[in-house]
N, C-alpha and C positions, 0 to 999 in steps of 0.2 A: 680562276686559278692564282691570279696575281693579287687580287684583293684578299683571298684567303691567306696566301703566304704573307702578305704584309701583316694581317692580323696574327697569325703565329709567331711572327718574327721577334715582338717583345719578349716571348717567354723563351725562345732560344737565346735571344740576347743575354736575358738573366743567367741561363746556364752558362753560356759563353763567360760572362763577369765572374762566375764563381770558380770555372775551369781556369781563368787567368789569376784569380787571388790564388788558388791553391798551386797553380804551377810554379809561380814566382815566391812561394810559401809565406807569402803575406797573411795567408789563411793556412794554418798548419794542418797536418792530417788530425791530430788532437781536436784541434777547433772545429774541424769539419764533423767529427763522431759526435761533439757535445751539440752542434748545430742540428744535426740530423736526429740526434735523441730528444731535442728541443721539440722539432717539427713533428717528429712520430708519435711522440707521448702526449704533447699538449695542443700545439698549434694546429695539426691535421685533424686530431681525435676532435677537437672542438668544433672545427667545421664539418666534419661528418655528422657529429651528434646533432649539431644544428639544421642540417639538410633532412636528415632521417626524420628528427621529429616533427617535420612538417610533411612526411609521406605516410602512405599507410602500406601494409603488407601486400595489399590487393594493388597497389601501384607497381610494385616490383616482382612479385611472384607470379609471373605470366608463363604458363607451362611452353608454349611455343617459343618463347624468347629463350627459357632455360634450354630446351632441346635444341635449338637452334645453335647456340654459343657451345654447348658441350659437344655436339657433333662435329661441327668445326674445328674446334681445338682439338679433341680427341682425334680426329684424322690427321691433323698435323702433327700431334704428338706422336702417332703411330708412324709417321713417315720419318720422324726424327730418330726414332728409335731403330726401326729398319737400317736406316744408313749408318747408324754407330754401330749396330750389328754386322753389318756388310765390311766395316772397318775393324771388326774382331775386337770391339769395345765390350767389356763387361756390363751388366745390366745397372751399377752404379754409375760408370761414366754416360752411358746411355740415358739414364735418366735425367741426369743434371743437364744434357744436352738437349733432350725433349723439353725440359722446363725451360730453357734459353728459347726454344722455337714458339712457345704459347705464351707465357707470361710477360705481359709489358708492364710498364711504369704506369700504372692506372691509378695509384694511390697519390703519388707524388706529382705526376704530370698530367693524369688524365682527369681525375679531379677537379682542380682549377681551371685548368686550359678549356675542356670540354663545356663546362658551364657557362663558361663567358663566349666561346664561339657558337654553339648550338642553342644556347639558351637556357633558362634554369630547369624547363622541363627534362633536359638530359641527365639530370641529377639522380632520379629512379633507375634507368638504364644502367648509368655508371656503377651505382651501388650494386646493381645486381652483379655485373661482371666482376665486381671487386670481390663481392661473397663467394662467386663461384670459383675465381682464381685462388681465393685464400683458402676456402673449405675444401674444396675437391681438389684441385692439383696441389695446393700446399699439403694437405693430407696422403695424397698418392707419392710425392716425392719421399716424404718420410719412410712410408711403407716398402717402396722399392729399395731404397737404399738400405735401411735397416734390415729388410728381409734378406737382400742380396748378401749383406755381410754375414748374417747368421746362418744364411743357407737353407732358411726355412721361415715359414710366417709364423707368429705366436700373438696371443691375445696381449701381451703386453704393450705391444706397438699400438693397440688402441689408445691405451692410457697415455704414451707420447704424444701421441697425435691429438688426443682431447686436451692436454695440458697446454700444448702449443696454440690451439685456437683460444683457450680461456686468457691466454697472456698476451694475446695480439690485442693492442688497444684500438686499432681499428674495427676488429670483429666486435670487441666490447662495446665501444662507442656506437657503431651502427646499432647493434642490439638494444641498446638502452635507449637511443634515440625512437627507435621503431615501438619499444615500450611505452615511451612518454606518449607518442602519437596514437598509439592503439586505445590507450586508456584515458586520452582526451586531457592530459594533463597539461594544465595552462602554467606556465614558467613565468615567475615574476619578471617584472620589466628589468630590474639590474641584473638578474641571472641570464637574460636575453642579450643585454648590452654587453656583460664581461664574454659570453661566447661569440658575440661579433667581432668583439677587439680582439680576442686571442686567435680565433679562425682566421681573421685578416691577415695574421704573420704567417699564414700555410703557405700562400701563393709564392709571394718572394722568398720566404725561408727555403721552401722544398725545391725551388727551382736553383737558387743559388747553392744549395746542398749537393743537387747532383752534379752541377759543374765541378764544383770543389772536389766531390769524391772522384771524378771522372780523372783528375789532374794525377791521381796517384795510380791508376789503371794503366797496365801495359799492353801493348798491341802485339803480343806473341801469337804463335798458331794462327796466321792470318787465313789460310784456306779455309781452315774448319770454322773461325769465327765468321768469316764471311758469308760461308754455307748458312750459318745460324743466323745470323742478321736478315739474309735473303728469306729465310722461312718464317722469320718473325714479322718482317715489313711489308713482305709480299704475299707468300703462301696463306699465312693465318689469316689477313683479310680478305683474301681471295676465298677461301674455303668457308670463312664465317659467313661471308656474303651470299655464296651460294646456298648454304643451309637456310639464312635468314629469309631470302628472297625467294627460292624454290623449294626446298624439301619442306620446311616446318614455316611457311608463311607468316612473318611478323608484320606489323604495321610500319609503315615506311619510317616513320621519325624514330621509332626505338630501333629499327634496324640501323638506321644511318648511325646511331649512337654506339650500337654494337659494334658495326664495321669499323667506326674510328677508334674504339677501344683496343680492337684487334690489330689496328695499324700502329700503335706506339712502340716505342723501342724497348728492347731487353731490360727487365726490371732490375734494380740495384740489389734487393735482397736476394738474388739467387746468388750472388758473388758472397754473400755471407754465409749461405748455406754450403757451398763449395768450400769456402775457408774452413767452416766448422767440421765439414766432413771429411777435410782433406782431398777432395776430388776435383781435378782439373781447375783449380781457381785462375790459372792465367788465361786459359781457353775463355772462361766465363768473362773474365776482366776485358779481354780484347773484342768479345761479342757485344759487351756494353757499350765500350767506346765507339766501335763501328757503327753500330745500329743506332746510338743517339747521334752520331754526325750526320748518318745518312738521312735521318729522319727529318733533317731540316727541310729536305725537298719533299719526301715521302708522304709525311703526314699532311702537308697541305693539298697535295694532288690527291690523296685519299679522301680527305674532307671536302675538298671541292667537287669530287663526285658524287660523295653520298647527300650532299646538300640538295642536289637536283632530284633526289629520290623522294622527297617531301614537298618540295616548293613548288 
């Protein structure tokens, strides 16, 4: 546990550095927004493309892996929806809260951290989790919120969902990387070196951006945010682990990576969605802040457990 904690500490120290820079206004909200945009559209996309170009579709499209993650995440999603409905919240607020309970910071935190902590072989499973988060649950939130506001579902929602996926650089870079891999396209050396240099900025840039963005988050609605953080940091890895180890048995190593992904704190992009739709942004903000702070302890604890599954 101590060894894993010390290995994760530099990642969270970078988040803390960004938080300090944002809190003191040395790094303004505008600067944070531009850094996030650089990481999202350029550095992280280059990293994901380079990783995906060295994978094959067979490496990531494992039926049991997919079923286990979707079952575990779907179960926790359902719990969060029920809790919201019991508090007399509508489908729009309930769906945002459910999103907080199952969508972790896999892109900005999981991709760089788990690749270093669990080894380069973790890239395939991490990519699969990221794909399911973006495609399945990213589409579900749009469908539920849009359908809830209109009072009915209509075909135009599918167009909105499709365009959202096509505009997401992580989805595009992953698809292009798998295309290059599938057709065995050999990238020229300068292109590979370019991607390596640009992708190298993803880890420090993403972690610093997470911290700087947290500096502008508020900690209101603590009870609800605390519940959502508990659901994300404890219930999500617990049920995903149950599904991966017992319901749809997955090989130990990819199961360990999947559970580690499930243990990550609430993703920052949910706040962007909450702001865009005008649905409980303060609640989401507090959930991101609390879960990220608590994950300094919970993530090493989960990783130290799952490492024992395959060693």
